[in-house]
C-alpha positions as MATLAB code, in Angstrom:
seq = 'XXXXXXXXXXXXXXXXXXXXXXXXXXXXXXXXXXXXXXXXXXXXXXXXXXXXXXXXXXXXXXXXXXXXXXXXXXXXXXXXXXXXXXXXXXXXXXXXXXXXXXXXXXXXXXXXXXXXXXXXXXXXXXXXXXXXXXXXXXXXXXXXXXXXXXXXXXXXXXXXXXXXXXXXXXXXXXXXXXXXXXXXXXXXXXXXXXXXXXXXXXXXXXXXXXXXXXXXXXXXXXXXXXXXXXXXXXXXXXXXXXXXXXXXXXXXXXXXXXXXXXXX';
ca = [
      17.441   -7.390    8.383;
      19.043   -4.395    6.728;
      18.154   -3.021    3.326;
      20.836   -1.655    1.060;
      18.561    0.887   -0.584;
      17.244    4.221    0.737;
      19.120    3.728    4.020;
      16.140    1.821    5.458;
      16.397   -0.545    8.381;
      13.762   -3.174    7.612;
      12.766   -6.096    9.770;
      10.250   -8.824    9.236;
       8.965   -9.652   12.709;
       6.301  -12.086   13.932;
       2.828  -10.593   14.329;
       0.326  -12.986   15.895;
       0.728  -16.620   14.872;
      -0.105  -16.210   11.207;
       1.594  -13.055   10.030;
       4.581  -10.761    9.817;
       4.950   -6.994   10.107;
       7.472   -5.146    7.961;
       9.175   -2.255    9.771;
      10.858    0.497    7.750;
      12.752    2.945    9.909;
      10.605    1.779   12.821;
       7.367    2.448   10.909;
       5.046   -0.553   10.561;
       3.515   -1.611    7.265;
       0.138   -3.381    7.282;
       0.248   -6.889    8.707;
       0.724   -9.549    6.057;
      -1.191  -12.637    7.104;
      -0.530  -16.010    5.608;
      -1.260  -18.382    4.048;
      -4.738  -16.956    3.361;
      -4.808  -13.196    4.051;
      -8.552  -12.691    4.285;
      -8.211  -10.320    7.265;
      -6.216   -7.128    6.900;
      -4.788   -5.718   10.110;
      -3.722   -2.077   10.153;
      -4.664   -0.706   13.530;
      -3.521    2.824   12.787;
      -6.254    3.296   10.166;
      -9.759    2.829   11.475;
     -11.397    2.370    8.104;
      -8.508    0.374    6.664;
      -7.720    0.204    2.975;
     -11.015   -0.310    1.129;
     -10.228   -1.712   -2.346;
     -12.746   -4.511   -1.820;
     -15.417   -1.906   -0.937;
     -14.758    0.534   -3.754;
     -13.940   -1.791   -6.628;
     -15.954   -1.124   -9.800;
     -16.567   -4.879  -10.054;
     -18.852   -7.174   -8.086;
     -17.333   -8.993   -5.072;
     -14.974  -11.834   -6.039;
     -14.660  -10.520   -9.618;
     -11.004  -10.154  -10.730;
      -9.592   -6.645  -11.103;
      -6.517   -5.105  -12.687;
      -4.592   -3.322   -9.924;
      -1.462   -1.181   -9.806;
       0.223   -0.965   -6.401;
       2.725    1.878   -6.036;
       4.747    0.906   -2.999;
       5.022   -2.798   -2.239;
       5.993   -3.253    1.392;
       5.142   -6.766    2.546;
       2.700   -7.230   -0.378;
      -0.192   -7.237    2.077;
      -2.707   -5.571   -0.201;
      -1.810   -7.645   -3.272;
      -2.202  -10.761   -1.112;
      -5.618   -9.601    0.087;
      -6.848   -8.741   -3.400;
      -5.524  -12.061   -4.684;
      -7.287  -13.983   -1.911;
     -10.623  -12.183   -2.197;
     -10.617  -11.634   -5.970;
      -8.855  -14.659   -7.471;
      -7.554  -14.165  -10.970;
      -6.756  -10.479  -10.491;
      -3.787   -9.148  -12.461;
      -1.633   -7.014  -10.170;
       1.543   -5.042  -10.773;
       3.484   -4.025   -7.659;
       6.111   -1.294   -7.947;
       8.635   -1.037   -5.111;
      11.679    1.218   -5.318;
      13.698   -0.529   -2.613;
      15.257   -3.703   -3.994;
      16.299   -4.655   -0.458;
      12.671   -4.712    0.683;
      11.693   -6.807   -2.340;
      14.422   -9.330   -1.520;
      13.524   -9.372    2.193;
       9.859  -10.077    1.455;
      10.765  -12.723   -1.129;
      13.039  -14.476    1.368;
      10.965  -14.213    4.551;
       7.319  -14.423    3.440;
       5.277  -16.871    1.381;
       5.113  -16.144   -2.335;
       2.332  -13.820   -3.482;
      -0.763  -15.253   -5.156;
      -0.850  -15.953   -8.899;
      -1.170  -12.868  -11.033;
       1.068  -10.661   -8.867;
       4.129   -9.248  -10.609;
       6.741   -7.183   -8.740;
       8.997   -4.580  -10.366;
      11.798   -2.575   -8.793;
      11.239    0.966  -10.018;
      10.313    4.487   -8.951;
       6.561    4.891   -8.449;
       6.166    7.996  -10.566;
       8.327    6.657  -13.367;
       6.254    3.474  -13.433;
       2.992    5.415  -13.377;
       4.108    7.631  -16.245;
       5.032    4.549  -18.280;
       1.737    2.747  -17.580;
      -0.864    2.509  -20.358;
      -3.924    4.754  -20.368;
      -7.119    3.209  -18.953;
      -5.231    0.076  -17.925;
      -6.369   -0.366  -14.308;
      -9.456   -0.678  -12.140;
      -7.511    0.197   -8.985;
      -4.397    2.268   -8.346;
      -3.155    2.089   -4.758;
      -0.352    4.331   -3.542;
       1.574    3.687   -0.337;
       4.885    5.339   -1.151;
       7.059    6.470    1.745;
      10.650    7.064    2.645;
      10.461    6.058    6.317;
       7.368    8.011    7.457;
       7.338   10.729    4.795;
       5.587   10.750    1.432;
       8.004   12.006   -1.255;
       6.885   15.155   -3.040;
       7.001   13.633   -6.513;
       4.083   11.330   -5.611;
       2.083   14.072   -3.851;
       1.469   16.585   -6.636;
      -1.349   17.490   -9.021;
       0.747   16.168  -11.884;
       1.113   12.785  -10.178;
      -2.642   12.673   -9.534;
      -3.280   13.479  -13.197;
      -1.128   10.526  -14.234;
      -3.099    8.278  -11.884;
      -6.355    9.512  -13.436;
      -4.955    8.800  -16.895;
      -4.192    5.136  -16.175;
      -7.539    4.438  -14.467;
     -10.537    3.134  -16.360;
     -13.635    5.367  -16.322;
     -15.033    3.664  -13.187;
     -11.608    3.113  -11.606;
     -10.593    4.113   -8.085;
      -7.411    5.689   -6.712;
      -6.549    4.922   -3.065;
      -3.854    6.900   -1.251;
      -2.438    5.978    2.152;
      -1.489    9.135    4.076;
       0.524    9.275    7.298;
       0.012   12.466    9.283;
      -0.142   14.061   12.713;
      -2.324   16.841   14.153;
      -3.439   19.273   12.779;
      -3.401   17.139    9.589;
      -2.002   19.890    7.381;
      -0.430   17.378    5.015;
      -3.679   15.421    4.616;
      -5.666   18.589    3.863;
      -3.200   19.434    1.093;
      -3.412   15.886   -0.301;
      -7.207   16.078   -0.386;
      -7.080   19.471   -2.129;
      -4.586   18.072   -4.628;
      -6.785   15.094   -5.539;
      -9.845   17.336   -5.847;
      -8.002   19.399   -8.441;
      -7.995   16.307  -10.693;
     -10.763   13.908   -9.614;
     -14.504   14.561   -9.608;
     -15.231   12.437   -6.519;
     -12.986   12.323   -3.421;
     -13.488   11.137    0.143;
     -11.362   10.743    3.268;
     -11.502    7.717    5.597;
     -10.038    8.227    9.057;
     -10.051    7.240   12.701;
     -12.286    9.674   14.605;
      -9.477   10.283   17.084;
      -7.231   11.511   14.290;
      -9.876   13.912   13.040;
     -10.151   15.267   16.594;
      -6.407   15.920   16.659;
      -5.631   13.301   19.279;
      -3.105   11.040   17.576;
      -0.618   10.323   14.811;
      -1.517    7.670   12.272;
      -2.845    6.783    8.847;
      -5.733    8.074    6.791;
      -6.976    6.890    3.409;
      -8.075    9.084    0.514;
     -10.242    7.557   -2.218;
     -10.767    9.296   -5.557;
     -12.684    8.605   -8.757;
     -12.889   10.303  -12.125;
     -16.670   10.057  -12.373;
     -18.931   12.145  -10.085;
     -20.872    9.983   -7.648;
     -18.676    6.951   -8.323;
     -17.570    6.349   -4.719;
     -20.008    4.076   -2.812;
     -20.353    6.415    0.143;
     -23.116    4.441    1.833;
     -20.940    1.334    2.049;
     -17.858    3.297    3.075;
     -19.683    5.190    5.818;
     -21.202    1.973    7.177;
     -17.840    0.214    7.130;
     -16.138    3.123    8.897;
     -18.713    3.427   11.674;
     -18.862   -0.327   12.315;
     -15.100   -0.805   12.494;
     -13.610   -1.955   15.797;
     -12.055    1.518   16.018;
     -14.888    3.767   14.781;
     -14.005    6.011   11.878;
     -15.570    8.613    9.639;
     -15.904    9.027    5.910;
     -15.687   12.703    4.930;
     -17.283   13.573    1.611;
     -18.981   16.546   -0.026;
     -19.587   19.459    2.408;
     -17.835   17.599    5.259;
     -14.711   17.263    3.125;
     -15.051   20.918    2.034;
     -14.911   21.922    5.687;
     -11.966   19.633    6.386;
      -9.908   20.928    3.444;
     -10.659   24.546    4.309;
      -8.217   26.867    2.598;
      -5.621   24.215    1.735;
      -4.280   24.608   -1.799;
      -3.353   21.844   -4.257;
       0.362   21.073   -4.482;
       1.914   21.216   -7.931;
       5.366   20.009   -8.972;
       6.462   23.635   -9.045;
       5.096   24.358   -5.570;
       6.931   21.312   -4.217;
      10.196   22.420   -5.836;
      10.268   19.579   -8.332;
      10.679   21.709  -11.491;
];
C-alpha cells in the first residue's frame, strides 16, 4: 500500500498468525498484535519500549499518554490492553499511514484518539502537566527529524509531563552511535534523570538497530532496578546505562539546540 504523504511506501504485512508489521521505506515498526496485544515484539531493541515498567502508576492503573508518532498503534494498543481506561492521544503526521492502519488493522482500544498533525506542533499545543507518559517515535523513513531532536523539543516534553511523568524516546542508530550520544546529552540538558536501554551488541558497535532513552524531571524517578533486571533477562540481553555508565557513554557529546540543528 502506498502513502500519499512524506513519499513513504508503507505496507501492512502479516507477522506471525496474530499480527501485522508496518513498513515505512522498508523500515519495520513494532509488531502490532491483535486482538489482545499483551506481547510487544520489536526484535531490534533488546529492552523494548518500557512504558509499563516506568509508569508512575501501579500496574493496571490507567495513565494519560501522549504518543508522538503513531505507526501501527502498537504501543497505544499495548497500554490499552495492560492499563484499561487509559486516555491516549496519538499524533501521526502521515495521513496515509493513519488511513492504512484504520483500514487494515483492528480498531484501537477505547480511550485512544488519533490526530493528524506535526509532532512538535502538537507538543507545543499540549497543556502543561497533562500527561504521565510521553512517547516519541517520530521518523521520516529511518531518520529522526531535527525539530524533534533538540533541547527545545525536550523542554516542551518536560513541560507537558506531570512531576512523576516519564519521557520515552525511540532512537534508530548505527555504530559508533554518535546520534544516540547526542540525544542522551540533549535530554540531560533538560531532565534530571536519564537512562539508555540497548541491546548489548549495539553498545559493542556490532549492529544497526533501536535504542530507547527514558527521562524524568525528578532525580531518582526512573526505576533502575526494574529496568536493569528487565534488560538482562530479555531474550536478547540488553543493558541499562545510567549515572556514571551513561556519563561514559555520552562522553564529549554536546546537546543539540534548534540553532545548532539549523532550525532557527
